[in-house]
Residue, then its C-alpha position, 0 to 999 in steps of 0.5 A: m690611489q690614482v684615479t682616471e675616469t677613462s669612459v663617459d656616456g650618458l649616465k655611465r661612467e668608467f674610471r681606471v683605478v691603480v693603488p700603488a704596490g707599498e699600500l697594498e704591502e702595508k696592508v698585508s703586513t698589518r694584517l699579518g701583525e695582527i694575526g700574530r699576536t694571536v696565532i699559536l704555532p708549534g716551537f714558537r712562543p705567543g705573539r714571538v712567530p717570526i713574519q716570514i713563517l707567518r706570510s708563508r703560512f698565511g700570505s696567500s689568504v691575507l692577500g685576498e682579504v686586503l684586495q677585497s677590503t682595498v678594492q672596497g675601500t678605494s671604489a668608495e674613496a674614489i666615487r667621493e672624490q669624484n662627487l658622484r651619486p651611483a644609482l647601483p653598486p659599481k661593477v669591478d674588473i681587476v686588470s691586474f695584480s699580485e705580491g709585491s706589484d700595484l693593483e689595478y681594476n676598472m670600476s663602472l658605474e652608472i649615476l643618478p641624473e640631475i633631476p629638475a626642481p618640480a614646480f608644484a604650485d603649477l600643478h592643478l589637479e581636482r579631486l572628487m568629494v562623495e557625501v555618502p547617500g542615506e539610502e546607501v547606509d540603509r542598504a549597507i544596514g539591511r544587508i547587515a540585518e540579513q546577515q544577522r537573522k536568527s533561526e529556530a527550529v521547525d517539525r517540517g519539510a525543509e522549505a527553500g530558505d531554511i538552514i538544514v543542519v546535517d551530517v554530510e560525507g562526499r565521495v567520487g567513486d572511492r575517492e573521498i572529496p577534500g573538504a566535503s565531509g563534515k558533521g553540524r554542518e550547516i546548509w542554507l537552501g537557496s544560497g546557490g550551493f557550490i555545486p549545481g544541484f546539490e541543495d535542490q535534492l535536499i527540498g522535503a527533508v526532514a530531521g532524522e532522515h537519511r538521503t544520498v545526493r547525486v550531483t556532477f562536477p562541472e567540467d571547468y571544475g578546478v581540480a582536474d580529477f574531479a572535473g565532470q565526474e559524479a559525485v555521492f554525498t550521503v547526507e544525514v539531517k539533523e534538524v531543520r531550521q526556519r530564518q526568522p524575519a530580519v529585525i532592524d532596531d537598537e539590538l541589531g546595533k548590540a549584535v555587531g558590538l554596538e550599543s544602538l541602532a543610531e551608532l550603528r548607522q553612524e558608523v556605517q556611514q563613517q566606514l562608507q565614508r572612508d572607502y569613498d575617500a580612499v579611492s578618491r585619493m587613489r584616483l587623485k594620486r594616479v592623476l598626480l603621477d600622471r601630470l608628474a610623467e608628463s611634465y618631467d622627462f630626464p634620463v634614468p639609469p639603464g641598470m635600474v630600468d633592467l632590473e625594475f623590468e625584470n621584477i614586472w616580468k617575472q610577476y608577470q610569469a608568475e601571474r600566467e603560471a598561476s592562471h594555467a595551474a589548476p586553483s586549489q579548491t574543495a567541494d564544501p557545499q556549504a559552511g556555516q554556524a550552528d548557533g541558530t544563526e545564518p552562515a556567515a553572521e560572523g564579523t563586526f559591521a564593517e566586514a558585514a558592510s563590506d559589499a557595500t564599500p567601493a572596491q579599491p584599485g589594488e597597488a603594489a609596492g615597487e622600490a625605485g630612487r636611491a640617494a648615492g652612498d645612503t640607505a636606499q630611499s624607495a617609492a612606492l609605484a601603483s603597479e599595472r596589470p598585464p595587457t589583456a590583448d593577446e600579444d606575443d611576448e616581444a610586444r609585451r617585453a616592449d610595453y613592460r620595458r616602457i612601463a619599468e622606464r617610466r616607474v624608475r623615473l617617477g620613482l627617482l623624482l619622488a625620492e628626490v622630493g622626499r630627500n630634499n625636503n627632509i621626508t622620512v618614515l619614522q619608526d612609529e610608522l614602520n611599527q604600525a604598519i607591521a602591527r596591520e599585517a600581523r592582524r591580517h595572519p590571526g594566530y600567527e601574529r608572533e611568527v609575523l612579528e618575528f618575520y620582519r624582526q629578522d628580515p630587514d628587506a620585507v621591512a623595506t616593502l612597508r617602508a616604501p608605500i608609507f614614505e610614497d603616500k608622505v610625498i604625495d601628501f607633501i606634493t598634494e598640500l603644495a598643488k592646486i587642488e579644486d574639489r569637486k562634489v560628485t555621486p557614488q557612481e561618478l566617483m567609482s566610473a572615473a577610478d575605473d576610468a583611471e585604472e584602464t589608463h594605468a592598465a593599457p599598454g602604451t598610455a602615460g598612466d601606467t606607475 
């Protein structure tokens, strides 16, 4: 094999590769011999078919097979000989190839850049720390108590704040409204129902009463066929229930699966602390990535940028199309339980207290950075929100291409840090991530597990954020970090500022 470098342009390399005809003929003959030992042809004993007959019968297909395997093998060998680290699989163009002649082809590829050794000890970062205020724990417990309020049947007309149990059917003309009908449905009067005016017409209703409720769907209702249309609901009132006062005592703790009110307070406090710590970590991570982006500027493979840009652009287009499509909505006026508790009183204390927890900025895993010749090492980078300005597609494409380049650069840097420091994702960590995904789909756990078992690419999407988190943890252990205590409001404001920085085109924060 003869390898000649024909072009060098930044990270792009081109080579001409020539494989002698004799080497190809040897491979063809070897393969025909393998076929001859097993093939059965009329008039010949097994293993005794003449090579000429085999070549006549199978020569074309064997030649194609040898061509494919030779190109794969010689291109990989050429990359090893040249000591290259390809960013993406090479592209091959056959120049000439026929039986009895040399194989000549051109190979082009992009290589990974030389990445400067980071000096993480020189990084100075600030970590915002929050101690959960007692009054916030009180508010969270108060919400849990509200959701756990019991109710009892009363013999009077329904008042605001009561719960009525009904059989209901909803129609627009002769069409039944999807999701509007049901038996034993609970309606909490005063909760701000889905359709304005629905609950008001049920005030004063008594058990055994039949009422007809007429409402008009809003003009912006998600189902276009019903928008602005009058709906008629027939309601059979089965029971009127009065909500009892909220009680905060040991029984509240037992109602959510704990032993006492003190244990409930401790669990709520710990949950809130974990949520604030997660927001603090996310802000620290964004600041860290910003610092890395400012400090390390090296060329990146254009092909990797193109792939990342296409992923971002497809996501943007999908979100834009989704925003224009009518959302799937049903006209369920209320939903609840008929067990004497307020609707939506199910779940653990963590779910019940979720309204009190800080919102965490969303992230999307993205793959970046590959070690040459090895299995891809992925670095998941935080996703940008699409620009909110009314820009044309050309301006958006320019912004997203800049974002794609930054993502790839940071991904390569993190992947290199992980490779140089033997940071890997363990199988146990992947199993835990898959189990978490399965728990997110109650009733379909087995299907989720089977999906990840059969799809290595899906598993890679779970590996990427785990790998990134481990690299980020490694870097923060080396950096100089100063902790500063702040209020929850200050933390959330700082997190919002970081989120806006990452969302705004033209800034340094969009990893």
